[in-house]
N, C-alpha and C positions, 0 to 999 in steps of 0.2 A: 623680394629684393632684386631678383634678376630682371624684373620689368622696368625698374627705375631708370637704368641707363638708356633703355630704348625710348622711354617717354621723354627723357631729356634731349635725346638726339634728334627726335623727329622734327621739332621746329627749326633746328639748325639746318637739317638736310633740306627741308622744303624751301627755306630762305635761300640757301646756296643754289638750289636748282633754278630759281627764278630771279636771282639777283641780276644776271647779265642777259640782255636780249640776244646776244651772240656769244658763242663759245668756240674757240679754236682748239681742237684736240690734236694730240700726236706729239712726237718727240722732235719734229723738225725745227721748231723755233729755237730750242735750246742748242741745236747743233749748227746754227748758222755761223759761218766763218767769213767775215767781211774782208779778210785779206784776199779773198777770191771774188771775182766779179759776179759769179753765180751763187755766192754764199755757200758753196760746197753742197748744195741741195740737188736732189734728182730732178731731171727735166720732165716737163709735161710730154707725154708720148705723142709723137707725130706733129708737134707744133711747127708752124711755118711762120717765119718772121719776114715781112715785106717792107722795104723802105719805099714809102710813097714819095717823099721829097727829101733831097739832100741840099743843104745850103752851100753856096759857093760865092764868095766875094770876087773871085778871079774869073769865073765863067758864068756871069749872069744870064747869058743867052741860053745856057743849058738848064737853068733853074727857074727863077721867077721873073726874069727880065730886069731885075733891079740889083741883085747881089746882096739882098738883105740877109742877115745872119741870126736874127732872133725869131724863132718859130715855136708857138706854144698854144695853150688854151684850146684843146681839141674837143670836137664833138663829132658824133656819127649819126647816120640815118640810112635807112633803105627805102627806096622809092621807085616804083615802076621797074623793078628788076635790076636796079643799080645800087651800089653802095656809094654813099656820100661821106666825105670827111672834110670838115671845115676847121680852120685854125686861124690864129692871129699872127700877123707877121710884122715885125718892126725892123728898122735899119740895123740896130745892134743891141739896144737896151730894152728892159722890160717897161711897159706902160709909158713909153716916151716917144713923142713925135719925131719922125714920121712913122705912120702906122696904117695898117689896113687889115681887113678880114678877107681871107681867101678860101677857096674850096677846090676839091678835086673829086672826080667820080671814076667808077670802075664797073664794068659789067661782069668781071670774073674774079675780082679781089686781088689780082696780081699785077695787072697792067693799069696804070692810072693816068688820067689826063693831066696836062700841065695846069698849075694853079691859076684860077681865074678869080677876079674880085667878086665877093659875095654882095658887097655894096661899094659904091664909088669911094675911092680914098678921100678922107675928110668927112665922111658921113657917119662912120661907125667906130665903135670901140669894142673891146672883147667882153664876152660874157662867159659863164660856165657852160651854157648850152646854146645851140644855134638852130635846132630843128624841132618843129611841132607839127604832128599829124593831127589835124582837127577832126572831131567826131563827124563832121560833114564830108570828110574825105579830101579836103584840101591840105596840101603840104606847105607849111610856112617856114621861111628862114628869118631869123631875128638876130639882132646884135644890139649893143648899147648905142645910144644916140650921142655922137661926139659934139662937144660944145667948145670948139676951138682947139688950138694946138698946145694945150696944157698937159702936164703930167697927170696921169689918171690916178685917182684914189678911190677908196670904197664909196665915198660920198658923192662923186660926180658920175656915177653909173646907175642912175635911178630912173631912167626912162629908155625907150626902145625905138628902133626902126624895124620895119617888117617889109617883106616882099613875099610873093608866092613862087614856089617852084612848080612850074607848069608840067603837064603830063608829057610834053616833048622835051623835058629837062632844060628848058630855058627859064630865065628869071623874069617875072613880071615887074612892073614899076614899084618903087619903094615908097613907103608912107611912114609917118610918125605914128607910134603905137604907145598907148598908156597915158601919155600927157601931151596935149596939144602944145607944140613948140614952134610957132611961126618962124622964129629966127633960124631954124634949121634949113629953111629953103624947101622943105618937103611938106606935102599936105597931110592932114590928119586922116587916118584910115577911113573914117566915116564918110569922107568925101568921095571915096571910090564908087563908081557906078556899078561895080560887080557885087551884087548882093551876097553871093556865095563867099566871096573873099571877106566882106565885112562880117558875115556870120562866123567865119572861121576865126577872125581876129577876136571877136567877142567870146568865142569858146575858149581861146587861149587865156584871155584875161580873167575868166572865172575859175581857171584851173590852178588852185592854190599850190599843190605839190610841185607842179611844173615850175611856177614862178619862184617857189621857195629854193630852187637850186642855186639861185644867185646869192652871193654872200650876204649874210645877216638879214635875209629876207627883204632886201632893199627895194625890190620891185612890188612888194605887197603893201607897203605902208602900214596902216593900222590892222590889216588882215594877217600880218606875219605871225608866226608862232611866238607865244609869249616868252619863251626861253631866251630869245634874243635880248630881253630886258633883264636877264638874271643879274642878281647882285654879285654872283660869283664871276669875277673877271677872267677866270680861267676858261669859262664856257665861251668858246669862239666857234660859232656854227657857220662854217664856210665850205662851199663846194660840195653840196649834198649830192648823193645819188640815192635813188629809191627803187624798191621792188616790193611786190606783194608776195608774202609767204603763203604757205598752204592753208593756214587758218584764216586767210583773208586780211590779216593785218598788214599795214603799209610800214615798211622799215626804211628809215632814213639813216644814212651813214655819211659822216663829214670827215674833213681833215682831222688829223690827230686821233682818229678812231672814235669820235663822239657818235653815239647811236641813240636814236629815239624812235618810238613806235606809235602809230595812230591806228585806232580801231574804227575810225569813222572817216577814212580817206582824207585826212588832213585838217579836219575841223578842230581837233585837239590832239596834243602830243604828250607822251610820257616825258618825265624829266630826263634830259640827256645824261648818259653815263658813258664812260670809257671802259669797255669790258676788259678785265684783267688779262685775258689771254689774247686780245687783239693788239699786237705790237705794231705800231705804224707811226708815221710822222705827218709832215705837211704836203706830201706828194699825192694826195687823194686816195680814196678807196672806191672801187667800182663794184656794185652788187647787181645781180640780175638773175632771173629765172632762165634756165637753159631749155633747149628744144626737147630734152628728154624728161622734162618736168621736175628737174632738180634745180640746184642753185649754185652760183659761183661768186666768190669774192676775188678780185684782182687788185693787188696793192704792193707797196714796198714794205717788207717786214722789219723795219728798223725805225727807231725814234728820230734819227738824224739823217742817215744816208738814204738817197733815193735809188737804191739798187739793192738786190736784184728785183725784178718784177716777178711776183709769184701768184699762183692761184690756189685757193682752197675750195672744197666743194661740200655740198650738204644735200640731204634728201628732204629736209623740212624747213630750211632757211634759218635755222637756229643754231644747230651744232654742225660745225664745219671741221674738215680734217683733210689729210693727204696733201700737204703743201708741196707744190711742184713749181719749178722754174718755167716761166713763160719767156722772159728775155733775160739772159744771163751774161750778155756782153757789156763791157764798159769802155767804149772807145774814147780816145783823147778828145777833150773839148778843143775845137780848132780856133774859135774866135772869142775874144774877150767881150764882156758886156755886163750891164748892171743886173744883179740878181739872177745869174745864170748858174743854176745847180746842175751837177752832173748826174747822169743816170737816166734810165727809162722811167718816165714819171707822168703825172696828170692823166691817168688812163681813163678812158670812157668807151663804152660800147653802145649798142643800139638800145635805147631806153624804151619803156612802155609807151612813150609819146612820140617816138621818132621812127617807127617802122610800120610799113603797110602790109607786111607779111609776104611780100613778093620775093624775098631773098630766101630760097629754099636750100638750106645746108645744115647738116647736123654738126655744127661747130659753134663755138663762141668766138666772135670777132671783136677785137678791142684795138683801139688806136691810142697813141701816146707820143710824146716827144722824147727824144734822146738828147740830153745835154741842153735842152731848150734851143736846139739848132735844127735837128732833122726830125721828120715826121715818119713814124713807123706804124705798122699794123701787124697784128698777130692773129692767125687762124689756129684755134685750139680745138681739136676734135672732141666731141662730147664723150668719147670713150674714156677721157680723163675724169669725167664726172660719175662714171659707173661705180657701183658699190664694189669694193675690193673683195 
């Protein structure tokens, strides 16, 4: 009789252990106090927050030359010893003309160049990602291909423009990528006389996880993961980030905390679930492997609010703990605009496809917007990922 309760409990225990692909342990989530901008949580030790760009309508000569106040949709890369941060910039409203994609670079992470256009204004629109280091060693920059001065929706971001970031940190000519579109005024990439560039573009186009980062797999067509066609209307797979955990599986994390896993590098994916212990909303979740061989997730730990920005860490990419604040300030939003949430949000770091290994630093670097106005960067020493 003593064995019967054990036999009954074993199936439940095994099911519970494998039900969620990610688990957040520790008491911090239950202690969050959103009457405080840092949630009342302990800070990450030694974190340094750097403002890359501050919007100003009154002093455009000190900012972007235009005085535009909507800045968002960040991505990061490291290339030839420099950090790159790209973002989308609009006059004042989300996804509304006038618009352009800009970027800034730094050789030390603390002093940043003035924003320059990634593509000429009128050519591009925002994506979830902007940098791809091809297996042949070429670094590409991409954006959505703009089709007129219309308001952007999920459905009109289904093709790309591309250029190469050269070894001297200048930009090569831009081409249409993915779908030939003569009306754009640019040539299709296969018309380039640079065989290495054409090869790099083709290597990008066959990389399904990289392209899956765009909302709903819109850039993959019939190759996108089948869960985008789910009958469950609550399954909204937007703004993926990916990392390979220690067992080789590829983990994808979306807005609202949706998580899916692939054991064959993106050919097939597990049914997406929202882990019960991963509390987050629509401000993105960033996941990556750290330089010490461990893992970090950076996100906003609330279903509604996009603050504070926190990090949890793991030794296996499955069980995370030790929630610490990365950015705990909540400045006043200075400019009105369409869909402008407050807080540090839409965080991204250097992905598996955007770093050439030339940035040598034992730290996690992540970029994000604050209030969809200013662009910030955080350097988080990997001592924060060490086992307690």
